[in-house]
C-alpha positions as CSV (number, residue, x, y, z in Angstrom):
1,M,7.5,-26.6,13.8
2,T,5.8,-27.9,10.7
3,R,3.3,-25.5,9.1
4,R,0.4,-26.6,6.9
5,W,1.5,-24.4,4.0
6,R,5.0,-25.6,3.7
7,T,6.6,-28.9,2.7
8,F,9.1,-30.3,5.1
9,V,12.7,-29.5,3.9
10,S,15.6,-31.5,5.2
11,M,18.0,-28.8,6.4
12,I,21.8,-28.9,6.3
13,A,24.0,-26.4,8.1
14,L,25.1,-24.3,5.2
15,V,27.3,-21.2,5.3
16,V,26.8,-19.2,2.2
17,A,28.9,-16.6,0.4
18,S,30.9,-14.1,2.4
19,P,29.6,-10.6,2.9
20,L,30.6,-8.1,0.3
21,V,31.7,-4.5,1.0
22,A,28.9,-2.1,0.2
23,A,30.2,1.1,1.6
24,P,34.0,1.4,1.2
25,V,34.1,4.9,2.8
26,A,32.7,3.5,6.1
27,A,35.1,0.6,5.9
28,A,38.1,2.8,5.3
29,S,37.3,5.0,8.2
30,G,37.6,2.0,10.6
31,A,33.9,2.0,11.4
32,L,32.6,-1.3,12.8
33,P,30.7,-3.2,10.1
34,D,26.9,-2.8,10.3
35,W,24.9,-5.4,8.4
36,G,22.2,-3.2,6.8
37,C,19.4,-0.9,7.8
38,G,21.8,1.9,8.8
39,P,23.9,4.9,7.5
40,T,27.1,3.3,8.7
41,A,26.5,0.0,7.0
42,A,29.8,-1.2,5.7
43,H,28.6,-4.6,4.4
44,A,25.5,-6.2,2.9
45,Q,24.8,-9.9,3.5
46,E,24.9,-12.0,0.4
47,F,23.3,-15.4,0.0
48,D,23.5,-17.7,-3.0
49,V,20.4,-19.9,-3.3
50,S,22.3,-22.2,-5.6
51,T,23.7,-23.6,-2.3
52,A,20.2,-24.2,-0.9
53,P,18.8,-27.7,-1.0
54,T,17.0,-27.2,-4.3
55,G,20.0,-25.7,-6.1
56,R,18.0,-23.0,-7.7
57,G,18.9,-19.3,-8.1
58,T,22.0,-17.2,-8.7
59,G,22.5,-15.2,-5.6
60,K,21.1,-12.0,-4.0
61,Y,21.8,-9.7,-1.1
62,R,19.8,-10.0,2.1
63,E,19.2,-6.3,2.8
64,P,20.6,-2.9,1.7
65,A,22.2,-0.3,3.9
66,L,19.7,2.5,4.4
67,D,20.1,6.0,5.8
68,Q,19.1,5.0,9.3
69,S,20.7,3.4,12.2
70,A,19.4,1.4,15.2
71,R,19.4,3.4,18.5
72,P,18.1,3.0,22.0
73,L,14.6,4.4,22.8
74,P,14.5,7.5,25.0
75,R,14.5,6.6,28.6
76,S,11.1,8.0,29.1
77,A,9.7,5.5,26.5
78,Q,11.5,2.4,27.9
79,G,9.3,0.0,29.8
80,R,6.2,2.2,29.2
81,A,4.1,-0.5,27.5
82,P,2.3,-2.8,29.9
83,S,2.7,-6.6,29.6
84,S,-1.0,-6.8,28.6
85,M,-0.6,-4.5,25.6
86,T,-2.0,-5.7,22.3
87,A,-2.2,-3.9,18.9
88,N,-3.8,-4.8,15.6
89,V,-1.9,-3.6,12.6
90,E,-3.9,-3.0,9.4
91,V,-1.9,-4.1,6.4
92,Y,-2.1,-2.6,2.9
93,F,-0.5,-5.0,0.4
94,H,0.7,-3.4,-2.8
95,V,1.5,-5.9,-5.6
96,V,3.8,-4.3,-8.2
97,T,4.6,-6.3,-11.3
98,N,6.3,-5.8,-14.7
99,G,3.4,-7.5,-16.4
100,A,5.1,-10.9,-16.6
101,E,6.4,-11.4,-13.0
102,G,5.2,-10.7,-9.5
103,N,1.5,-11.5,-9.9
104,L,0.8,-12.7,-6.4
105,T,-2.6,-14.3,-5.9
106,D,-5.1,-13.3,-3.2
107,R,-4.5,-16.7,-1.6
108,Q,-0.7,-16.1,-1.4
109,I,-1.2,-12.7,0.2
110,R,-3.6,-14.2,2.8
111,D,-1.0,-16.9,3.5
112,Q,1.6,-14.2,4.0
113,I,-0.6,-12.5,6.6
114,T,-1.1,-15.9,8.3
115,V,2.7,-16.1,8.6
116,L,2.9,-12.7,10.2
117,N,0.2,-13.6,12.8
118,A,1.9,-17.0,13.5
119,T,5.4,-15.5,14.0
120,F,4.3,-12.5,16.0
121,G,1.8,-14.6,17.9
122,G,4.5,-16.9,19.3
123,R,3.0,-19.9,17.5
124,E,6.4,-21.2,16.4
125,G,7.9,-20.6,19.9
126,G,9.2,-17.7,21.8
127,S,7.3,-14.6,22.9
128,A,3.7,-13.8,21.9
129,T,4.3,-10.2,21.1
130,G,0.7,-9.0,21.3
131,F,0.8,-7.7,17.7
132,S,-1.7,-9.1,15.2
133,F,-2.1,-8.2,11.5
134,T,-5.3,-7.8,9.4
135,L,-5.3,-7.4,5.7
136,A,-7.0,-4.0,5.0
137,G,-6.6,-3.8,1.3
138,V,-4.7,-4.9,-1.8
139,T,-3.6,-2.8,-4.8
140,R,-2.3,-4.2,-8.1
141,T,0.0,-2.1,-10.3
142,N,1.8,-3.0,-13.5
143,N,4.8,-0.6,-13.6
144,A,8.1,-2.0,-14.7
145,K,10.1,0.9,-13.3
146,W,8.6,0.5,-9.8
147,Y,9.0,-3.3,-10.0
148,A,12.7,-2.9,-10.6
149,A,13.3,0.1,-8.2
150,K,16.3,0.0,-6.0
151,P,16.3,1.3,-2.4
152,G,15.9,5.1,-2.4
153,A,14.3,5.0,-5.8
154,E,11.0,3.7,-4.4
155,R,9.8,7.3,-3.6
156,D,7.3,7.7,-6.5
157,M,5.9,4.2,-5.9
158,K,5.3,4.9,-2.1
159,K,4.0,8.4,-2.6
160,T,1.4,7.1,-5.0
161,L,0.4,3.8,-3.3
162,K,0.8,4.4,0.5
163,R,-2.4,4.1,2.5
164,G,-3.4,4.8,6.1
165,D,-1.4,6.4,8.8
166,D,1.7,5.6,10.9
167,S,0.0,2.7,12.6
168,D,-0.7,1.0,9.3
169,L,1.8,-1.3,7.6
170,N,2.3,-0.8,3.9
171,V,3.9,-3.8,2.1
172,Y,5.2,-3.4,-1.4
173,S,6.0,-6.7,-3.3
174,T,8.4,-6.0,-6.2
175,S,11.5,-7.7,-7.7
176,G,13.3,-6.6,-4.6
177,Y,16.0,-5.2,-6.9
178,L,19.2,-7.0,-5.5
179,Y,17.6,-7.7,-2.1
180,L,15.2,-10.0,-0.3
181,G,13.6,-6.9,1.3
182,W,14.1,-3.7,3.3
183,A,12.3,-1.7,5.9
184,Y,12.7,1.7,7.7
185,Y,12.8,2.1,11.5
186,P,9.7,3.9,12.9
187,N,11.5,7.1,13.8
188,I,11.2,7.9,10.0
189,T,7.5,8.8,10.8
190,D,8.8,12.0,12.4
191,T,10.7,13.2,9.3
192,K,9.9,14.8,6.0
193,Q,10.5,11.4,4.4
194,S,7.7,9.7,6.3
195,Y,6.2,8.5,3.0
196,L,9.1,6.0,2.9
197,D,7.7,4.2,5.9
198,G,6.8,0.6,5.1
199,I,8.4,-2.6,3.8
200,V,9.5,-3.7,0.3
201,I,9.9,-7.4,-0.2
202,D,10.9,-9.7,-3.1
203,W,7.6,-11.3,-4.2
204,R,9.4,-14.7,-4.4
205,T,9.7,-14.8,-0.6
206,V,5.9,-15.0,-0.2
207,P,4.7,-18.6,0.7
208,G,3.8,-20.5,-2.5
209,A,4.7,-17.7,-4.9
210,S,7.9,-19.2,-6.4
211,D,10.4,-22.0,-6.1
212,A,13.3,-19.6,-6.5
213,Y,14.3,-19.8,-2.8
214,V,12.9,-23.1,-1.8
215,G,14.8,-24.5,1.3
216,A,16.0,-21.1,2.2
217,Y,13.7,-18.0,2.1
218,D,10.4,-19.3,0.8
219,Q,8.2,-19.4,3.9
220,G,7.2,-15.8,4.2
221,E,9.5,-14.9,7.1
222,T,11.4,-12.2,5.2
223,L,8.4,-10.1,5.9
224,T,8.5,-11.1,9.6
225,H,12.1,-10.0,9.8
226,E,11.4,-6.7,8.1
227,A,8.3,-6.1,10.2
228,G,10.6,-6.5,13.2
229,H,12.6,-3.5,11.8
230,W,9.3,-1.6,11.2
231,L,8.6,-2.1,14.9
232,N,12.1,-0.9,15.8
233,L,14.0,-4.1,16.3
234,A,17.7,-4.2,15.4
235,H,19.5,-7.2,14.1
236,T,20.7,-9.6,16.8
237,F,24.2,-9.1,15.5
238,E,24.0,-5.3,15.8
239,N,27.3,-4.0,17.2
240,G,28.8,-7.5,17.1
241,C,30.1,-8.6,20.5
242,K,30.2,-5.1,21.9
243,E,27.7,-3.3,24.1
244,P,24.9,-2.2,23.6
245,G,24.4,-4.9,21.1
246,D,20.8,-4.8,19.8
247,F,19.5,-2.8,22.8
248,V,17.8,-6.0,24.1
249,D,19.1,-7.8,27.2
250,D,17.8,-11.3,26.5
251,T,19.4,-11.9,23.0
252,P,22.9,-13.3,23.3
253,A,25.6,-11.3,21.6
254,M,26.8,-12.5,18.2
255,S,29.5,-11.1,15.9
256,V,28.3,-12.1,12.5
257,P,24.9,-13.0,10.9
258,T,23.9,-16.5,10.4
259,S,23.1,-18.4,7.1
260,G,21.4,-21.7,7.1
261,C,20.8,-23.2,10.6
262,P,24.1,-24.1,12.2
263,E,23.2,-25.3,15.7
264,G,25.8,-24.4,18.3
265,K,27.2,-21.4,16.4
266,D,28.9,-19.2,19.0
267,T,30.8,-16.1,17.8
268,C,31.1,-14.0,21.0
269,P,32.8,-14.8,24.4
270,A,29.7,-13.6,26.4
271,P,27.4,-16.3,27.8
272,G,25.0,-17.9,25.3
273,T,25.3,-19.3,21.8
274,D,24.3,-17.2,18.8
275,P,20.5,-16.7,18.7
276,I,20.2,-18.3,15.3
277,H,16.5,-19.1,15.7
278,N,15.6,-15.4,16.3
279,Y,13.7,-13.7,13.5
280,M,16.2,-10.8,13.6
281,D,19.1,-12.9,12.5
282,Y,19.7,-13.9,8.9
283,S,19.0,-17.6,9.2
284,F,16.9,-19.7,6.8
285,D,13.1,-19.3,7.2
286,S,12.8,-22.9,8.5
287,C,15.4,-22.1,11.3
288,Y,13.4,-19.1,12.6
289,T,11.2,-19.7,15.7
290,Q,11.1,-16.7,18.0
291,F,11.1,-13.2,19.3
292,T,12.2,-12.8,22.9
293,D,10.4,-11.1,25.7
294,G,12.9,-8.3,25.6
295,Q,12.3,-7.7,21.9
296,T,8.5,-7.8,22.6
297,Q,9.0,-5.0,25.1
298,R,11.1,-2.9,22.7
299,M,8.5,-3.3,20.0
300,R,5.6,-2.4,22.3
301,D,7.4,0.7,23.6
302,A,8.3,1.8,20.1
303,W,4.7,1.3,19.1
304,L,3.5,3.7,21.8
305,L,6.2,6.2,21.0
306,Y,6.1,6.3,17.2
307,R,2.9,4.6,15.9
308,A,0.0,4.5,18.3
309,S,-0.6,8.2,18.2
C-alpha cells in the first residue's frame, strides 16, 4: 500500500549478507539459533544496505541478543483480553544526538507516530490490534556517550530520561550503535531492571530523517517491529520449524528470517509459506503489511498482564 510520506520504491527480491555468529558459547553448546532478543541468541541478523536499491550504506546488524527470551504467557493470562479491547499508549520520544547527527524534527517524530498508528491499526492490511499511540512528550539531549551507547550500556540514559509508567512507551533515538534497534519484552517490568523498558532505534529509520536506508529500512517500521516486542511478540522465525514457534497459531513456521521481499519463500515443511509480510519478520519496510489476529490476542493478553495495571 502506498503511503503519502513515502516515495514508491521498485523492489527486487534481495537476500543480504549471511547472519554472523554473535554468541559462540551458545553455538558451541548445540543450542538452536535464536535471532535476537534473548539470552540464548546465537546469531544476529546482518544486512548491508549497499545492496538496497539506492546503494547507500556499509552494513549493520538488525537487532542484538538481549538477556531475555520469548516465552508463552501463563495459562491464566491466555485469551483473557476481549475482542473489543482497545488501549491508547502514550509515547515519550527522546531524541539523543552527538551534536552533529540525530537531530530529528518535530515533523519527523509526528510522522513516526503516524506509522505506529497505521501499522497497529491494520491500515496496511492484517489485524487492527486495538492499540493506538499518542505523542505525550519529546526530550532533546546532546550527549555523545548516550548517542553511541551499545545495548546494556544505555542504563544511565534510560534512568535519566525515562518518563511515565509501565503503560507508557519510551522511545530513544540514537545512533543505534551497530543495530537498527532493540526492545525488551514486557516481563522486564517485574524486575529490578524495569528502567530498561522501552525501545532504542537508529534515528535514520524514522521516515524522512535520512537517505541511509532508502529502499530497505526507511519507512519507520523498525519501530513497529520493536513495539511488537515491547508488547510481547516474538519473531515469526522463533524456534525455527519446531513447536512452539512464536507462540501464535496463525503465523506459519519459518526457519530463517527474511531480507528484502522474496515472495513464495518457504523454509519449513508445515503448511503455509513464510510470513514475509508480517511485522515480526526481518523483511524490508515496504514488504511489511500485517499483524495477525493471533498476534493481536497475544499483545492484548500481555498488555493486561504486564502493562495495564
